[in-house]
Wavefront OBJ file of the C-alpha trace (Angstrom):
o trace
v -27.754 -0.843 -14.473
v -30.874 -0.596 -12.335
v -32.096 -3.964 -13.547
v -28.740 -5.510 -12.742
v -28.823 -3.975 -9.229
v -32.283 -5.408 -8.746
v -31.117 -8.824 -9.707
v -28.202 -8.620 -7.289
v -30.540 -7.516 -4.516
v -33.035 -10.318 -5.054
v -31.167 -13.056 -3.205
v -30.478 -10.554 -0.392
v -34.235 -9.815 -0.155
v -35.006 -13.628 0.089
v -32.385 -14.070 2.794
v -34.041 -11.344 4.964
v -37.224 -13.447 5.204
v -37.595 -14.990 8.606
v -39.148 -18.367 8.998
v -41.156 -20.308 11.571
v -43.376 -23.294 11.577
v -46.340 -21.428 13.117
v -47.381 -17.772 13.319
v -50.008 -16.799 15.931
v -51.503 -13.393 15.357
v -53.010 -11.980 18.622
v -51.335 -12.462 21.938
v -54.611 -12.773 23.785
v -56.041 -15.653 25.929
v -56.093 -18.116 23.017
v -53.000 -16.697 21.263
v -50.640 -17.352 24.140
v -51.996 -20.849 24.509
v -51.658 -21.550 20.833
v -48.033 -20.318 20.692
v -47.028 -22.184 23.878
v -48.664 -25.484 22.807
v -47.098 -25.236 19.398
v -43.656 -24.862 20.978
v -44.254 -27.641 23.453
v -45.361 -29.852 20.498
v -41.984 -29.338 18.928
v -42.772 -26.445 16.426
v -41.172 -23.130 16.223
v -43.677 -20.263 16.759
v -43.821 -16.536 16.417
v -46.412 -14.717 18.494
v -47.486 -11.192 17.277
v -49.312 -8.893 19.605
v -50.271 -5.299 18.990
v -50.048 -4.129 22.650
v -47.219 -4.390 25.263
v -49.117 -7.008 27.154
v -50.007 -10.792 26.738
v -53.328 -12.244 27.835
v -55.949 -10.360 25.903
v -59.368 -10.131 27.506
v -57.959 -11.498 30.858
v -55.299 -8.816 30.996
v -55.180 -6.099 28.417
v -59.010 -5.771 28.344
v -59.137 -6.004 32.177
v -61.617 -8.846 32.585
v -59.620 -10.554 35.234
v -62.455 -12.541 36.828
v -62.745 -15.812 34.987
v -66.191 -17.039 33.962
v -66.820 -20.763 34.356
v -64.906 -24.037 34.338
v -63.934 -23.781 37.930
v -64.477 -27.526 38.236
v -63.044 -28.276 34.793
v -59.582 -26.723 35.175
v -57.156 -28.476 32.832
v -54.385 -28.004 30.293
v -52.946 -24.524 29.896
v -56.059 -23.003 31.459
v -55.359 -25.030 34.613
v -51.731 -24.216 34.537
v -52.567 -20.466 34.363
v -55.014 -20.719 37.319
v -52.608 -22.814 39.388
v -49.951 -20.147 38.866
v -52.344 -17.494 40.008
v -53.334 -19.555 43.079
v -49.513 -20.038 43.880
v -48.939 -16.302 43.422
v -51.749 -15.220 45.866
v -51.420 -18.059 48.362
v -54.057 -20.631 47.225
v -57.268 -20.799 45.408
v -59.265 -19.407 48.342
v -57.268 -16.206 48.018
v -58.718 -15.866 44.493
v -62.343 -15.734 45.666
v -62.349 -11.984 46.308
v -65.360 -11.090 44.094
v -68.641 -12.802 43.839
v -68.833 -12.910 39.969
v -66.116 -15.619 39.986
v -64.074 -17.992 42.024
v -60.902 -16.836 40.281
v -60.151 -13.094 40.525
v -56.753 -11.481 40.008
v -55.116 -8.276 39.187
v -54.641 -7.831 35.435
v -50.908 -7.068 35.745
v -50.400 -10.274 37.605
v -52.179 -12.238 34.906
v -49.894 -10.618 32.303
v -46.840 -11.570 34.322
v -48.118 -15.245 34.576
v -48.744 -15.401 30.849
v -45.352 -13.982 30.085
v -43.649 -16.441 32.440
v -45.449 -19.399 30.673
v -44.255 -18.112 27.305
v -40.731 -17.503 28.597
v -40.657 -21.137 29.714
v -40.666 -22.191 25.965
v -37.282 -20.503 25.485
v -36.255 -19.687 21.937
v -39.000 -21.882 20.452
v -41.300 -18.837 20.677
v -40.410 -15.402 19.234
v -42.629 -12.829 20.854
v -43.260 -9.592 18.923
v -45.040 -7.151 21.109
v -46.389 -3.824 19.978
v -46.349 -5.284 16.487
v -48.813 -5.589 13.677
v -49.142 -8.259 11.084
v -50.473 -7.631 7.697
v -50.434 -8.738 3.984
v -51.258 -12.414 4.291
v -50.308 -14.153 1.070
v -50.616 -17.923 0.521
v -47.877 -19.157 -1.819
v -46.560 -22.676 -2.506
v -48.227 -24.024 0.610
v -46.747 -21.248 2.900
v -47.991 -18.062 4.263
v -45.966 -14.871 3.568
v -46.633 -12.226 6.155
v -45.330 -8.787 6.944
v -45.044 -7.402 10.434
v -44.427 -3.800 11.534
v -42.779 -3.373 14.890
v -42.918 -0.487 17.394
v -40.025 1.301 15.572
v -41.831 1.152 12.314
v -39.482 -1.398 10.945
v -41.019 -4.033 8.569
v -40.169 -7.737 8.724
v -41.101 -10.546 6.317
v -42.067 -14.001 7.484
v -42.664 -17.303 5.779
v -44.616 -19.745 7.956
v -46.313 -23.087 7.430
v -49.534 -22.471 9.457
v -51.205 -19.227 10.435
v -53.397 -18.995 13.553
v -55.877 -16.160 13.934
v -56.252 -15.266 17.615
v -57.226 -11.671 17.084
v -60.044 -10.102 19.041
v -62.326 -9.536 16.004
v -61.123 -12.225 13.502
v -59.265 -9.656 11.286
v -56.771 -12.213 10.015
v -59.491 -14.561 8.831
v -61.111 -11.814 6.906
v -57.796 -10.691 5.420
v -57.060 -14.297 4.277
v -60.453 -14.487 2.469
v -62.329 -16.757 4.891
v -66.067 -16.542 4.879
v -67.821 -15.391 8.046
v -70.996 -14.525 9.808
v -71.764 -11.517 11.924
v -74.708 -10.486 13.969
v -77.778 -12.639 14.799
v -78.539 -15.674 12.715
v -82.007 -16.506 11.536
v -83.738 -19.439 12.789
v -84.072 -21.310 9.525
v -80.270 -21.137 9.034
v -79.292 -22.474 12.488
v -82.312 -24.587 13.384
v -82.358 -23.047 16.854
v -85.840 -22.659 18.253
v -84.831 -19.586 20.350
v -83.102 -17.813 17.374
v -84.995 -14.849 15.861
v -86.992 -15.482 12.622
v -84.982 -12.855 10.787
v -81.333 -12.197 10.893
v -79.919 -8.806 11.940
v -76.673 -7.069 12.427
v -76.867 -6.771 16.218
v -73.865 -7.860 18.182
v -73.217 -8.045 21.911
v -72.298 -4.925 23.860
v -68.573 -4.350 24.582
v -67.223 -2.939 27.858
v -64.267 -0.632 28.460
v -63.103 -1.952 31.816
v -61.432 0.180 34.499
v -59.833 -0.801 37.778
v -60.706 1.237 40.884
v -58.845 1.168 44.140
v -59.967 2.117 47.648
v -57.838 4.974 48.659
v -59.209 5.187 52.308
v -62.370 6.651 53.872
v -61.121 10.271 53.839
v -59.835 10.314 50.210
v -61.613 12.194 47.510
v -60.661 10.633 44.151
v -63.549 12.011 42.152
v -62.770 12.476 38.517
v -63.775 15.482 36.535
v -67.352 15.316 35.264
v -67.065 13.639 31.863
v -68.535 15.039 28.785
v -72.151 13.922 28.210
v -72.630 12.724 31.766
v -76.249 11.759 32.602
v -76.938 10.205 35.960
v -80.200 8.747 34.773
v -78.402 6.386 32.460
v -77.081 4.584 35.537
v -79.942 5.169 37.939
v -80.979 1.475 38.081
v -77.498 0.052 38.239
v -78.047 -0.789 41.904
v -80.225 0.149 44.870
v -79.728 3.884 45.405
v -81.781 7.058 45.831
v -81.648 7.695 42.050
v -83.764 4.513 41.268
v -86.383 4.665 38.684
v -88.455 1.507 39.579
v -90.632 1.512 36.521
v -87.610 1.344 34.269
v -85.785 -1.394 36.158
v -85.545 -4.522 34.063
v -84.459 -6.886 36.859
v -84.021 -7.079 40.589
v -81.362 -4.617 41.717
v -78.413 -5.340 43.936
v -77.146 -3.104 46.850
v -74.499 -0.604 45.799
v -71.867 -2.426 47.931
v -72.626 -5.706 46.153
v -72.299 -4.083 42.754
v -68.825 -2.895 43.660
v -67.740 -6.192 45.162
v -68.995 -8.075 42.087
v -65.499 -7.664 40.556
v -63.473 -7.216 43.670
v -59.826 -8.141 43.083
v -56.995 -8.966 45.495
v -55.163 -5.896 46.677
v -58.250 -3.832 47.492
v -59.065 -3.241 43.837
v -62.340 -3.452 41.856
v -62.959 -4.448 38.202
v -65.595 -2.182 36.796
v -67.472 -4.437 34.369
v -71.081 -4.188 35.603
v -73.855 -5.505 33.341
v -76.995 -4.053 34.913
v -77.318 -0.491 33.629
v -73.537 -0.221 34.117
v -70.699 0.402 31.700
v -71.595 -1.965 28.858
v -71.533 0.061 25.508
v -73.077 -0.794 22.233
v -71.172 -0.317 19.017
v -70.797 -2.675 16.078
v -67.109 -2.260 15.038
v -66.544 -5.786 13.734
v -66.334 -4.705 10.078
v -65.392 -1.129 10.683
v -62.284 0.827 9.695
v -59.532 1.527 12.261
v -60.728 5.108 12.569
v -64.349 4.099 13.313
v -63.052 1.544 15.867
v -61.008 4.091 17.633
v -63.882 6.492 17.882
v -66.169 3.782 19.276
v -63.454 2.813 21.815
v -63.093 6.464 22.846
v -66.847 6.726 23.403
v -66.858 3.447 25.367
v -64.057 4.619 27.540
v -65.783 7.898 28.165
v -68.972 6.080 29.123
v -67.043 4.045 31.789
v -65.668 7.314 33.117
v -69.279 8.614 33.319
v -70.173 5.445 35.346
v -67.248 5.948 37.679
v -68.335 9.481 38.156
v -71.723 8.181 39.078
v -70.178 5.737 41.557
v -68.295 8.555 43.144
v -70.993 11.152 43.222
v -74.368 9.514 42.906
v -73.472 6.656 45.280
v -71.103 8.650 47.486
v -68.041 6.388 46.953
v -65.562 9.206 46.382
v -62.893 7.050 48.119
v -62.823 4.739 45.040
v -60.450 6.105 42.439
v -58.763 4.992 39.259
v -55.794 2.847 39.933
v -53.425 4.430 37.473
v -50.637 1.887 38.172
v -52.665 -1.164 37.051
v -52.370 -0.934 33.251
v -49.489 0.505 31.134
v -52.138 2.861 29.806
v -51.322 4.949 32.889
v -54.841 5.992 33.875
v -56.486 2.912 35.346
v -58.280 2.048 32.069
v -57.754 -1.185 30.109
v -55.581 -1.136 26.974
v -58.606 -1.897 24.832
v -62.290 -2.832 25.249
v -63.667 -6.236 26.112
v -65.227 -7.587 22.950
v -67.917 -10.244 23.538
v -68.473 -10.956 19.889
v -66.493 -11.127 16.709
v -66.675 -12.383 13.184
v -67.576 -16.077 13.138
v -65.987 -17.997 10.428
v -67.820 -20.532 8.190
v -66.082 -23.594 9.218
v -65.966 -27.349 8.679
v -68.430 -27.679 11.606
v -71.152 -25.277 12.778
v -71.839 -25.435 16.520
v -75.285 -24.435 17.675
v -77.198 -24.217 20.873
v -79.087 -27.336 19.996
v -75.859 -29.293 19.474
v -74.661 -28.231 22.913
v -78.008 -28.758 24.627
v -78.414 -32.425 23.382
v -75.028 -33.672 22.146
v -75.950 -37.325 22.099
v -79.256 -36.718 20.102
v -78.099 -34.003 17.720
v -78.025 -34.762 14.017
v -74.245 -34.494 14.045
v -72.351 -36.227 17.028
v -69.950 -33.312 17.329
v -69.097 -34.423 20.781
v -66.856 -37.118 19.315
v -64.613 -34.406 17.947
v -64.388 -32.337 21.074
v -61.222 -30.379 21.848
v -62.329 -27.967 24.611
v -65.043 -27.805 27.294
v -67.156 -25.160 28.823
v -69.801 -25.091 31.605
v -70.965 -21.431 31.486
v -74.538 -20.608 30.480
v -75.313 -18.801 27.279
v -74.832 -15.152 28.395
v -75.646 -12.292 25.981
v -75.209 -8.566 26.768
v -77.640 -6.387 24.759
v -78.994 -3.890 27.344
v -77.167 -0.827 25.711
v -78.584 -1.621 22.332
v -81.293 0.902 21.632
v -83.655 -1.975 20.549
v -82.712 -4.374 23.226
v -86.316 -5.085 24.253
v -87.082 -6.374 20.778
v -84.292 -8.952 20.911
v -84.579 -12.597 22.144
v -84.044 -13.051 25.919
v -80.593 -14.824 25.929
v -79.656 -13.984 29.427
v -78.247 -17.236 30.979
v -80.168 -19.677 28.707
v -79.500 -22.955 30.441
v -77.536 -25.788 28.721
v -75.437 -28.602 30.171
v -71.683 -28.359 30.250
v -70.429 -29.090 26.706
v -67.513 -29.704 24.468
v -66.550 -27.776 21.362
v -65.989 -29.541 18.079
v -62.635 -29.387 16.448
v -64.059 -28.357 13.009
v -65.215 -24.991 14.172
v -61.588 -23.760 14.009
v -61.042 -24.773 10.450
v -62.354 -22.349 7.811
v -63.913 -23.634 4.620
v -61.766 -23.437 1.521
v -58.834 -21.492 3.035
v -55.782 -23.768 3.670
v -53.068 -23.485 6.211
v -55.336 -21.327 8.594
v -56.714 -22.064 12.042
v -59.030 -19.681 13.770
v -59.382 -19.422 17.606
v -60.464 -16.816 20.190
v -64.118 -15.751 19.634
v -64.085 -16.160 15.867
v -64.838 -19.839 15.543
v -67.732 -21.356 13.566
v -70.624 -21.079 16.009
v -74.009 -19.389 15.917
v -74.546 -16.051 17.388
v -76.457 -17.654 20.291
v -73.857 -20.345 21.078
v -71.130 -17.594 21.028
v -72.676 -16.502 24.308
v -71.026 -19.574 25.981
v -67.991 -20.270 23.733
v -66.660 -16.705 24.042
v -65.747 -17.152 27.694
v -62.097 -17.091 28.817
v -61.603 -20.804 29.751
v -63.098 -22.048 26.516
v -61.043 -19.576 24.540
v -57.785 -20.649 26.263
v -58.544 -24.303 25.505
v -59.377 -23.508 21.875
v -55.913 -21.827 21.668
v -54.198 -24.825 23.126
v -56.049 -27.107 20.536
v -55.043 -24.730 17.822
v -51.429 -25.047 18.908
v -51.526 -28.828 18.703
v -53.184 -28.589 15.289
v -50.742 -26.072 13.960
v -47.703 -27.983 15.148
v -48.787 -31.297 13.813
v -49.699 -29.814 10.476
v -46.402 -27.950 10.146
v -44.208 -30.781 11.367
v -45.823 -33.429 9.333
v -46.486 -31.385 6.217
v -50.193 -32.166 6.300
v -53.000 -29.844 5.467
v -54.900 -28.663 8.478
v -58.273 -29.937 7.290
v -56.776 -33.374 6.748
v -55.590 -33.751 10.379
v -56.623 -36.771 12.309
v -59.174 -35.767 14.939
v -58.141 -38.714 17.113
v -54.507 -37.756 16.970
v -55.215 -34.157 17.999
v -57.337 -35.396 20.846
v -54.714 -37.847 22.018
v -52.073 -35.149 22.182
v -54.459 -32.961 24.192
v -55.260 -35.724 26.509
v -51.487 -36.320 27.028
v -51.248 -32.569 27.723
v -53.712 -32.937 30.627
v -56.712 -31.485 28.841
v -60.372 -32.380 29.542
v -62.239 -33.140 26.327
v -65.502 -34.520 27.610
v -66.919 -32.271 30.421
v -67.363 -35.141 32.830
v -67.193 -34.309 36.563
v -66.866 -37.918 37.778
v -63.050 -38.401 37.674
v -60.295 -35.849 38.407
v -57.365 -35.433 35.980
v -55.037 -37.283 38.265
v -57.181 -40.432 38.301
v -55.613 -43.456 36.771
v -58.715 -44.006 34.749
v -59.211 -40.379 33.563
v -57.991 -40.983 29.959
v -59.989 -44.289 29.575
v -63.206 -42.508 30.599
v -62.520 -39.539 28.244
v -61.721 -41.851 25.337
v -64.844 -43.957 25.821
v -66.846 -40.778 26.157
v -65.458 -39.401 22.906
v -66.460 -42.584 21.000
v -69.943 -42.570 22.364
v -69.877 -46.142 23.324
v -71.242 -44.911 26.626
v -73.122 -41.614 26.885
v -73.013 -39.137 29.717
v -75.893 -37.186 31.194
v -76.235 -33.419 31.222
v -77.715 -31.621 34.121
v -78.676 -28.069 35.115
v -78.503 -27.443 38.822
v -79.388 -23.795 39.303
v -76.583 -21.698 37.943
v -74.433 -24.854 37.531
v -74.275 -26.536 34.142
v -72.868 -30.055 34.521
v -72.352 -33.389 32.664
v -71.747 -36.639 34.377
v -70.489 -40.018 33.088
v -72.317 -41.698 36.021
v -69.227 -43.604 36.664
v -70.369 -45.483 39.732
v -73.725 -46.469 38.402
v -74.407 -50.053 37.304
v -74.098 -50.630 33.552
v -77.450 -51.418 31.904
v -77.520 -53.563 28.823
v -79.164 -51.004 26.621
v -76.536 -48.319 27.445
v -73.814 -49.656 25.130
v -74.030 -47.810 21.873
v -71.763 -49.647 19.441
v -72.982 -47.654 16.360
v -71.222 -50.127 14.064
v -67.874 -49.338 15.708
v -68.022 -52.538 17.835
v -70.004 -55.776 17.398
v -73.551 -55.513 18.788
v -73.898 -56.137 22.436
v -76.582 -58.609 23.483
v -79.615 -56.530 24.335
v -80.899 -58.031 27.498
v -82.835 -56.184 30.142
v -81.359 -55.061 33.409
v -77.867 -54.701 34.557
v -74.730 -56.202 32.880
v -72.841 -58.687 35.127
v -68.996 -58.656 35.017
v -68.984 -62.096 33.506
v -71.224 -61.076 30.608
v -69.134 -58.017 29.758
v -66.067 -60.165 29.816
v -67.660 -62.676 27.569
v -68.623 -59.927 25.159
v -64.974 -58.673 25.177
v -63.648 -62.130 24.517
v -66.013 -62.613 21.544
v -64.734 -59.300 20.125
v -61.083 -59.847 20.593
v -58.858 -62.901 20.029
v -56.148 -61.292 22.051
v -58.541 -60.702 24.967
v -59.512 -64.418 24.853
v -56.039 -65.503 25.978
v -55.871 -62.968 28.787
v -59.464 -63.747 30.122
v -59.419 -67.575 29.669
v -60.117 -68.399 33.342
v -61.724 -66.768 36.247
v -58.315 -66.386 37.927
v -56.870 -64.681 34.895
v -59.893 -62.402 34.781
v -59.274 -61.497 38.421
v -55.623 -60.894 37.758
v -56.324 -58.637 34.862
v -59.117 -56.823 36.696
v -56.727 -55.899 39.522
v -53.886 -55.028 37.252
v -56.131 -52.424 35.665
v -56.678 -50.779 38.965
v -60.200 -52.140 39.460
v -61.360 -53.602 42.713
v -63.634 -56.343 44.137
v -63.762 -58.732 41.196
v -66.919 -60.837 41.249
v -68.165 -62.310 37.930
v -71.720 -62.445 39.170
v -72.129 -58.801 40.345
v -73.209 -55.874 38.141
v -70.289 -54.088 36.495
v -70.160 -50.272 36.955
v -70.027 -47.894 34.023
v -66.511 -46.912 35.005
v -65.338 -50.512 35.080
v -66.900 -51.120 31.697
v -65.106 -48.085 30.332
v -61.785 -49.260 31.533
v -62.268 -52.747 30.233
v -63.565 -51.721 26.837
v -60.837 -49.123 26.414
v -58.096 -51.562 27.322
v -59.203 -54.604 25.386
v -61.159 -53.241 22.362
v -59.659 -49.799 22.029
v -62.748 -48.206 20.218
v -61.001 -44.809 20.308
v -58.325 -46.139 17.997
v -60.470 -48.391 15.807
v -61.720 -45.524 13.601
v -61.084 -41.925 13.163
v -64.006 -39.392 12.880
v -64.726 -36.663 10.426
v -65.530 -33.125 11.512
v -69.248 -34.135 11.790
v -68.350 -36.929 14.247
v -68.984 -39.753 11.711
v -66.755 -42.781 11.987
v -64.482 -43.821 9.133
v -61.776 -46.451 8.806
v -58.188 -45.097 8.620
v -55.761 -46.399 6.008
v -53.031 -47.076 8.674
l 1 2 3 4 5 6 7 8 9 10 11 12 13 14 15 16 17 18 19 20 21 22 23 24 25 26 27 28 29 30 31 32 33 34 35 36 37 38 39 40 41 42 43 44 45 46 47 48 49 50 51 52 53 54 55 56 57 58 59 60 61 62 63 64 65 66 67 68 69 70 71 72 73 74 75 76 77 78 79 80 81 82 83 84 85 86 87 88 89 90 91 92 93 94 95 96 97 98 99 100 101 102 103 104 105 106 107 108 109 110 111 112 113 114 115 116 117 118 119 120 121 122 123 124 125 126 127 128 129 130 131 132 133 134 135 136 137 138 139 140 141 142 143 144 145 146 147 148 149 150 151 152 153 154 155 156 157 158 159 160 161 162 163 164 165 166 167 168 169 170 171 172 173 174 175 176 177 178 179 180 181 182 183 184 185 186 187 188 189 190 191 192 193 194 195 196 197 198 199 200 201 202 203 204 205 206 207 208 209 210 211 212 213 214 215 216 217 218 219 220 221 222 223 224 225 226 227 228 229 230 231 232 233 234 235 236 237 238 239 240 241 242 243 244 245 246 247 248 249 250 251 252 253 254 255 256 257 258 259 260 261 262 263 264 265 266 267 268 269 270 271 272 273 274 275 276 277 278 279 280 281 282 283 284 285 286 287 288 289 290 291 292 293 294 295 296 297 298 299 300 301 302 303 304 305 306 307 308 309 310 311 312 313 314 315 316 317 318 319 320 321 322 323 324 325 326 327 328 329 330 331 332 333 334 335 336 337 338 339 340 341 342 343 344 345 346 347 348 349 350 351 352 353 354 355 356 357 358 359 360 361 362 363 364 365 366 367 368 369 370 371 372 373 374 375 376 377 378 379 380 381 382 383 384 385 386 387 388 389 390 391 392 393 394 395 396 397 398 399 400 401 402 403 404 405 406 407 408 409 410 411 412 413 414 415 416 417 418 419 420 421 422 423 424 425 426 427 428 429 430 431 432 433 434 435 436 437 438 439 440 441 442 443 444 445 446 447 448 449 450 451 452 453 454 455 456 457 458 459 460 461 462 463 464 465 466 467 468 469 470 471 472 473 474 475 476 477 478 479 480 481 482 483 484 485 486 487 488 489 490 491 492 493 494 495 496 497 498 499 500 501 502 503 504 505 506 507 508 509 510 511 512 513 514 515 516 517 518 519 520 521 522 523 524 525 526 527 528 529 530 531 532 533 534 535 536 537 538 539 540 541 542 543 544 545 546 547 548 549 550 551 552 553 554 555 556 557 558 559 560 561 562 563 564 565 566 567 568 569 570 571 572 573 574 575 576 577 578 579 580 581 582 583 584 585 586 587 588 589 590 591 592 593 594 595 596 597 598 599 600 601 602 603 604 605 606 607 608 609 610 611 612 613 614 615 616 617 618 619 620
């Protein structure tokens, strides 16, 4: 009888399984973008988030001052910042703190993320305060269990799984290989990497938001357990300073506070200089060990606040208990700067970012996200920090991130974003930042949707197709500062940049990391790198005249020959492409060359590239 009952129940059990094309686990900065882009690309998505909030490190972790990419705002990242600017009355209204040009209250960021998700309608199912577990791959699908806030369990069958968790927990649960801690030099080839690997990761920070309650207010918290003012003595210029222990120039106390000033008279407390960074390696720890570390980090921030109120005399600054749903002014969870880093189809290092056109693998051809923040590592609270490499703002040009870093080796149907991509420990110091992470999420959304809707395996996706969808979605894929998104020639310049037919130039200008296409410079004959993709260009010295480039294009394309048969037809085509001042005898600019090569020869569509950036002919 029991066996018969079980047989009767089996079809009912199957019918209770919910389905979706894509499941995104982790509703953080990358997770929201992954789910939204999946939905906008035509797939159905379910977004699973353990907390009541969406936005991750930008909201739930309280780091609501965006690092980098101010001049590279695009895609969903640009949509998010545009919404913030509209909310506060323009971009100038976001320049409240000096750490960033874009500062906002965490609860406002959460509302903006929620609104963006809501705009996708029923194409996204959002499961807040829900955990995902038991990831089983069967017959090309993922079977996943979720447990909601009421303890009720649901079963899901999805085509593609996207790990956007803070610490890469899904990747580990699915069996993906990964790295943690510092990589040794011989493994990464990075000259600034340590000779030996170690398990050191970056400090975390438990962020709190303070509010100015007026000059006569006394908002002093009760002295926390373990409080020691000497720990914070060199956080800023103050009577408690111990000069011989200061490891860098100190800022005035007022500057320390205004560092993370937010709209509404609030202050993000996330201070790196003898402030509230906290060292604890919880990446591979149990839930209990993590919670203990988080509690310690939270108490440490409370100690720092007590120091601000008593040691610095700023008792008018108190915890804003209305900012987070935690109810006490503290973030929902700590800001993790480092995670597991999967072993992926590509491995992105500092050397690849520093010299993209000379690196052994032309990863730049596979770029799906851009960043311009320096390599920033936080290790001061590590007991052995003085023995570690100095990785504080190591300069590199702006860079793009290769697509293969999100695809784990061996494991099918899985995409990894957030901070758990396949990068070196050193390079993580730049790819971990919010704008890059959001773009990675958007790329993951395109990849997941295409894979699910076309029935293709993730690792077999066309790099060029994913890049084309991202360009159509208004994303910057090469970090060139020459042309804005709204320029008619933006996509042509991006496509030519992604082929490497013309290389850009990276520059460091103080704190600014840049890359320029040099669009208005004259094209030199030795600057066309055909690399077998196009017929060899005649290697003369000096500049290339308009006529010579046109002759080259005509030789390469029979279709172009008809369009460019006379000088009048050349002039007509020139103007129709939005170019000006046609003169066959003057030097052609690099931008003009990019537009002409893109239009007539279509090098972007001639061949696809593998995850190492190597060209190969497609079968289509």
